[in-house]
C-alpha positions as a printed Julia matrix, in Angstrom:
442×3 Matrix{Float64}:
 119.39  81.22  -43.37
 122.92  80.62  -44.71
 124.82  77.37  -44.56
 128.38  77.72  -43.3
 131.27  76.4   -45.37
 131.49  73.44  -42.98
 127.76  72.74  -43.28
 125.01  72.21  -40.72
 123.53  69.07  -39.24
 119.82  68.41  -39.01
 119.61  69.43  -35.32
 121.25  72.78  -36.07
 118.94  73.27  -39.02
 115.91  72.56  -36.81
 117.04  75.24  -34.33
 117.38  77.65  -37.27
 113.96  76.69  -38.65
 111.82  75.97  -35.54
 108.52  76.18  -37.43
 109.43  73.46  -39.94
 108.51  69.9   -38.92
 111.44  67.48  -38.79
 109.88  65.18  -41.42
 109.34  68.1   -43.77
 112.9   69.29  -43.26
 114.26  65.81  -43.95
 112.32  65.54  -47.18
 113.53  68.96  -48.36
 117.1   67.98  -47.58
 116.66  64.76  -49.54
 115.36  66.64  -52.57
 118.02  69.38  -52.46
 120.74  66.78  -52.1
 119.37  64.69  -54.99
 119.13  67.83  -57.14
 122.79  68.58  -56.48
 122.18  71.81  -54.53
 123.43  70.41  -51.22
 126.32  68.02  -50.52
 126.0   65.63  -47.53
 129.16  65.0   -45.55
 129.47  62.2   -42.98
 126.89  59.6   -41.96
 124.08  59.17  -39.44
 124.19  61.72  -36.57
 127.48  63.13  -37.77
 126.06  64.06  -41.18
 126.05  67.74  -42.13
 124.92  69.49  -45.32
 126.85  72.16  -47.19
 126.02  74.13  -50.28
 127.38  72.55  -53.46
 130.22  74.35  -55.18
 130.71  74.83  -58.94
 133.25  72.01  -58.78
 130.65  69.69  -57.24
 128.11  70.61  -59.9
 130.62  70.27  -62.72
 131.56  66.79  -61.5
 127.92  65.8   -61.34
 127.23  67.14  -64.85
 130.28  65.3   -66.25
 129.1   62.08  -64.63
 125.58  62.49  -66.02
 126.66  63.66  -69.49
 128.95  60.77  -70.32
 127.93  57.58  -68.55
 130.05  54.62  -69.58
 128.71  51.1   -69.09
 131.52  48.59  -68.58
 130.68  45.65  -70.79
 131.52  42.0   -70.26
 133.34  40.15  -73.03
 130.03  38.47  -73.94
 128.25  41.84  -73.95
 130.87  43.19  -76.34
 130.26  40.22  -78.64
 126.52  40.88  -78.72
 127.02  44.58  -79.36
 129.43  43.89  -82.23
 126.86  41.62  -83.89
 123.86  43.96  -83.63
 125.97  46.86  -84.91
 126.58  45.07  -88.18
 124.62  46.44  -91.16
 121.15  44.99  -91.19
 121.69  43.3   -94.56
 124.46  41.23  -92.94
 122.17  39.85  -90.24
 120.06  36.74  -90.88
 116.26  37.19  -90.47
 114.94  35.26  -87.45
 111.52  34.5   -85.97
 110.27  33.95  -82.44
 112.15  31.0   -80.9
 109.64  29.22  -78.68
 112.38  27.18  -76.97
 113.97  30.36  -75.61
 111.04  30.67  -73.22
 110.11  26.97  -73.01
 113.64  25.96  -71.9
 113.7   28.48  -69.03
 113.0   26.62  -65.75
 112.25  28.99  -62.82
 114.76  28.7   -59.98
 116.99  26.4   -62.03
 117.72  28.53  -65.08
 119.24  31.91  -64.16
 119.93  34.88  -66.38
 121.63  36.49  -63.36
 124.3   34.31  -61.71
 124.0   33.82  -57.92
 126.97  36.07  -56.98
 125.52  38.87  -59.08
 122.09  38.48  -57.47
 123.7   38.62  -54.01
 125.47  41.83  -55.01
 122.21  43.37  -56.23
 120.5   42.44  -52.95
 123.24  44.17  -50.95
 122.92  47.31  -53.07
 119.13  47.42  -53.09
 118.37  46.69  -49.42
 116.31  49.44  -47.75
 115.75  50.28  -44.05
 112.12  49.13  -44.34
 112.8   45.77  -45.95
 110.45  43.97  -43.54
 107.55  46.46  -43.68
 104.37  46.3   -45.7
 104.83  45.87  -49.47
 105.46  49.21  -51.11
 106.57  51.05  -47.97
 109.92  52.1   -49.39
 108.46  53.13  -52.76
 105.96  55.35  -50.94
 108.73  57.01  -48.97
 110.56  58.0   -52.17
 107.47  58.33  -54.4
 108.0   61.97  -55.4
 111.51  61.21  -56.63
 110.53  57.89  -58.21
 107.69  59.45  -60.21
 110.02  62.02  -61.76
 113.09  59.83  -62.27
 111.37  56.79  -63.71
 108.85  58.74  -65.83
 111.62  60.87  -67.3
 114.2   58.11  -67.85
 111.81  55.54  -69.3
 110.29  58.11  -71.63
 113.76  59.27  -72.72
 114.58  55.69  -73.77
 111.65  56.02  -76.19
 113.07  59.21  -77.72
 111.07  61.63  -75.58
 112.79  65.06  -75.56
 111.53  66.34  -72.19
 114.44  67.03  -69.83
 114.27  66.25  -66.14
 113.13  69.76  -65.14
 110.43  69.71  -67.82
 109.26  66.37  -66.43
 109.22  67.67  -62.86
 107.17  70.71  -63.84
 104.7   68.52  -65.71
 104.29  65.94  -62.93
 104.2   68.36  -60.0
 102.38  71.34  -61.49
 100.79  70.12  -64.74
 102.88  72.57  -66.82
 103.64  71.3   -70.34
 107.0   72.34  -71.81
 106.75  74.92  -74.54
 107.54  73.81  -78.09
 107.15  70.08  -77.3
 104.76  67.63  -78.87
 101.75  66.99  -76.61
 102.27  63.26  -77.14
 105.5   63.6   -75.15
 103.59  65.06  -72.2
 101.04  62.27  -72.55
 103.77  59.63  -72.43
 105.2   61.07  -69.2
 101.83  61.45  -67.52
 101.03  57.85  -68.5
 104.19  56.73  -66.74
 103.16  58.69  -63.65
  99.74  57.01  -63.55
 101.26  53.55  -64.07
 103.88  54.04  -61.33
 101.22  55.24  -58.93
  99.19  52.14  -59.64
 102.15  49.88  -58.83
 102.85  51.71  -55.56
  99.25  52.16  -54.45
  98.45  48.51  -55.13
 101.81  47.1   -53.98
 100.17  44.35  -51.92
  97.92  43.18  -54.76
 100.07  43.47  -57.89
 102.01  40.54  -59.33
 102.88  38.75  -62.53
  99.31  38.17  -63.61
  97.05  39.37  -66.4
  95.3   42.0   -64.27
  98.56  43.74  -63.37
 100.32  43.55  -66.73
  97.34  44.38  -68.9
  96.27  47.32  -66.77
  99.86  48.51  -66.56
  99.98  48.51  -70.36
  96.6   50.23  -70.61
  97.85  53.1   -68.41
 101.12  53.46  -70.31
  99.41  53.34  -73.7
  96.52  55.64  -72.84
  95.8   58.06  -75.69
  98.92  56.97  -77.59
  97.71  54.1   -79.79
  95.83  54.46  -83.12
  93.34  51.88  -81.84
  92.14  53.13  -78.46
  90.76  49.68  -77.61
  94.25  48.16  -77.92
  95.36  49.43  -74.51
  95.73  46.37  -72.27
  94.55  44.0   -75.04
  96.7   41.13  -76.28
  97.94  41.79  -79.8
  95.8   40.72  -82.77
  97.93  42.26  -85.51
 101.4   41.67  -86.96
 104.1   44.07  -85.83
 107.59  44.81  -87.07
 110.69  45.83  -85.15
 112.56  48.83  -86.56
 116.19  48.31  -87.55
 116.0   44.62  -86.75
 115.78  41.33  -88.61
 113.56  39.87  -85.88
 109.95  38.95  -86.74
 107.7   38.5   -83.68
 104.9   35.93  -83.42
 101.9   36.83  -85.56
  99.18  34.32  -84.58
  96.97  35.77  -81.8
  96.23  32.43  -80.13
  99.97  31.71  -79.82
 100.7   35.2   -78.48
  97.97  34.67  -75.9
  99.36  31.27  -74.9
 102.94  32.48  -74.57
 101.88  35.58  -72.65
 100.36  33.32  -69.99
 103.54  31.21  -70.0
 105.73  34.28  -69.48
 103.56  35.34  -66.54
 103.5   31.85  -65.0
 107.28  31.52  -65.18
 107.86  35.03  -63.86
 105.53  34.44  -60.94
 107.36  31.19  -60.06
 110.8   32.82  -59.84
 111.82  33.31  -56.22
 114.54  35.93  -56.57
 113.17  39.46  -57.19
 116.12  40.54  -59.37
 115.89  37.46  -61.53
 112.16  38.15  -61.84
 112.8   41.73  -62.84
 115.38  40.86  -65.49
 113.4   37.87  -66.8
 110.49  40.22  -67.58
 112.8   42.74  -69.24
 114.02  39.93  -71.51
 110.91  37.93  -72.28
 108.14  40.52  -72.42
 109.58  42.66  -75.25
 110.7   39.48  -77.04
 107.11  38.25  -77.18
 105.68  41.68  -78.1
 102.31  40.79  -76.54
 100.79  44.24  -77.19
 100.39  46.36  -80.31
 103.03  48.81  -79.01
 104.47  50.1   -75.72
 105.98  46.69  -74.89
 109.41  47.87  -73.7
 107.86  50.56  -71.49
 105.63  47.92  -69.95
 108.6   45.66  -69.32
 110.6   48.44  -67.63
 107.81  49.2   -65.19
 106.97  45.54  -64.74
 110.6   44.93  -63.74
 109.88  47.12  -60.71
 107.02  44.97  -59.49
 109.15  42.57  -57.38
 111.37  45.43  -56.18
 108.41  47.5   -55.0
 106.73  44.51  -53.36
 109.86  43.53  -51.44
 110.87  47.09  -50.44
 114.05  47.05  -52.49
 115.42  50.13  -54.22
 113.51  50.58  -57.5
 115.06  50.57  -60.96
 114.69  54.08  -62.38
 116.88  53.78  -65.57
 118.42  57.19  -64.78
 121.21  58.03  -67.27
 120.97  54.7   -69.14
 122.43  55.31  -72.64
 119.68  54.73  -75.17
 121.92  53.02  -77.72
 123.19  50.39  -75.3
 119.69  49.66  -74.04
 118.35  49.23  -77.59
 121.31  47.12  -78.63
 120.87  44.92  -75.59
 117.26  44.38  -76.54
 118.25  43.62  -80.14
 120.67  40.99  -78.82
 117.7   39.25  -77.19
 115.55  39.56  -80.32
 118.1   38.36  -82.86
 120.45  36.09  -80.91
 118.46  35.09  -77.79
 121.48  36.34  -75.85
 120.99  38.35  -72.66
 124.57  39.38  -71.82
 124.52  42.94  -73.2
 121.09  43.7   -71.75
 122.27  42.2   -68.46
 125.28  44.54  -68.42
 122.89  47.47  -68.92
 120.47  46.18  -66.25
 123.18  45.81  -63.58
 124.77  49.18  -64.37
 121.35  50.85  -64.33
 120.48  49.33  -60.97
 123.78  50.46  -59.43
 123.06  53.97  -60.73
 119.54  53.96  -59.33
 120.71  52.68  -55.94
 123.3   55.45  -55.63
 120.61  58.05  -56.34
 118.03  56.63  -53.97
 120.57  55.99  -51.19
 121.08  59.73  -50.87
 117.36  60.12  -50.24
 117.1   57.02  -48.07
 119.75  58.26  -45.61
 117.76  61.34  -44.69
 114.23  59.95  -44.8
 112.3   59.6   -41.55
 110.85  56.27  -40.48
 107.36  55.76  -41.94
 104.44  56.71  -39.76
 103.09  53.36  -38.41
  99.55  54.73  -38.09
  99.56  55.83  -41.74
 100.82  52.42  -42.8
  98.18  50.64  -40.75
  95.3   52.66  -42.15
  96.65  53.25  -45.69
  93.68  51.65  -47.47
  91.17  53.31  -45.12
  92.73  56.72  -45.84
  92.55  56.08  -49.56
  88.86  55.12  -49.44
  87.8   57.91  -47.06
  89.6   60.69  -48.9
  88.07  59.51  -52.16
  84.63  59.52  -50.54
  85.13  63.01  -49.08
  86.06  64.52  -52.46
  83.42  62.75  -54.52
  80.82  63.39  -51.82
  81.53  67.11  -51.68
  82.37  67.02  -47.96
  84.33  70.0   -46.64
  87.79  69.29  -45.32
  87.0   70.98  -42.01
  83.86  68.87  -41.38
  85.35  66.76  -38.61
  82.04  65.16  -37.66
  81.45  63.92  -41.21
  84.99  62.58  -41.39
  84.49  60.73  -38.08
  81.28  59.14  -39.39
  83.15  57.85  -42.45
  85.92  56.39  -40.29
  84.08  55.05  -37.23
  83.32  51.59  -38.63
  86.92  50.92  -39.66
  88.94  52.56  -36.87
  88.86  51.7   -33.13
  87.52  54.49  -30.91
  90.87  54.94  -29.13
  92.61  55.75  -32.44
  89.79  57.63  -34.13
  90.97  61.17  -33.36
  94.52  60.41  -34.56
  93.24  59.0   -37.85
  90.89  61.96  -38.31
  93.92  64.24  -37.92
  95.74  62.19  -40.59
  92.81  62.57  -42.96
  92.54  66.33  -42.41
  96.28  66.73  -42.95
  96.11  64.68  -46.15
  93.15  66.72  -47.44
  95.16  69.96  -46.96
  98.02  68.48  -48.98
  95.81  67.27  -51.83
  96.52  68.73  -55.29
  96.11  67.71  -58.93
  99.57  66.15  -58.94
  98.71  63.5   -56.33
  95.0   62.78  -56.7
  95.55  59.59  -58.73
  96.56  57.73  -55.57
  92.97  58.23  -54.39
  91.56  57.25  -57.78
  90.16  60.74  -58.32
  89.71  62.53  -61.64
  90.85  66.15  -62.14
  87.3   67.43  -62.62
  86.15  65.83  -59.35
  89.03  67.47  -57.53
  88.44  70.87  -59.12
  84.77  70.85  -58.15
  85.63  69.83  -54.59
  88.43  72.36  -54.14
  86.26  75.11  -55.63
  83.64  74.51  -52.96
  86.15  74.81  -50.09
  86.26  78.59  -50.12
  88.93  79.95  -47.78
  88.95  76.87  -45.55
């Protein structure tokens, strides 16, 4: 099939590819568009897709290669301070009043007009659906974008294609440190936890400590430190800031951060508050900034807003914004980075959003049942063509009139199961390999 210079709409593409389901076609179009291989023209029913030209790709590469964050006057002031030689900056400790003086829903790091603007940008077509609906729709893209971008902010040298090959196929990039692959896979597991448990997660110890444990897995010298509140002193590189060192105080302030975050009503203020206060406290031995970046997505995922992927965020500006919080208790530079990053994320996800199908209501209704049953089928060694066994597993949780439809959903999901998506069913690779090896040619 060749696309004409004027492009083809989805109905014309369906006539050309009659054996491809509409949902599948829409998802492929979303991916090819996001990857820069197709260019969408027009909106809604009038939208057509044409092949990208070298000029399109050059423009995209220029935009990605040299992102420029417009800074506020206050942000410029903060940046100028933290760029001074370290010997010219006065050593400072943890300022308890910086957190204590923050009053949820009265204090605001993000002014009301800015929050309104972020809401307009981040609104999705499924804003009123179950928590996590939108994140599930764009999960494949979110896993790659957020895992890659957040890892890059930590100095990880995987590029986006390396990250995609690792997440989708388990292929590690040649010549790279295995710790880099571990960091990316940890992000993948943590993002899947947030999306799979969207209705249960929140600003509480269970969520934050388990989020940290997933992100820190196999990366800390002390394996038991994953998810555990810090008991040791830590230093901040290239900074004059000295975090709290007394474990009881760290524990106390960790709870206070969570309580205040949970009380904030606006999801964007929640997200930014956590990006400010969590790294400032340094509640864990390491991996604090990574934890804060994923935790910032908790309210966005729960309220079906576009997530924050940190795509193309310049590492220097992000670090300098964080140093401004550490050394000055000033949020303006980090706020400039946050707003710019969210605009960038929204533009990327809007391309995908515009071609995504509406979520399957039956799949939404029985999401947790599907998760439990598929896990039971794999761990129980049940063949994916054993319809009777699948019905027995479902019959107590699904009404008789919907049983056959849900069985079909399960069978379809089992045929799409691979090592890159088994975490959503809480399965381990060895369990999956044993199950798939017993399937034969089915």
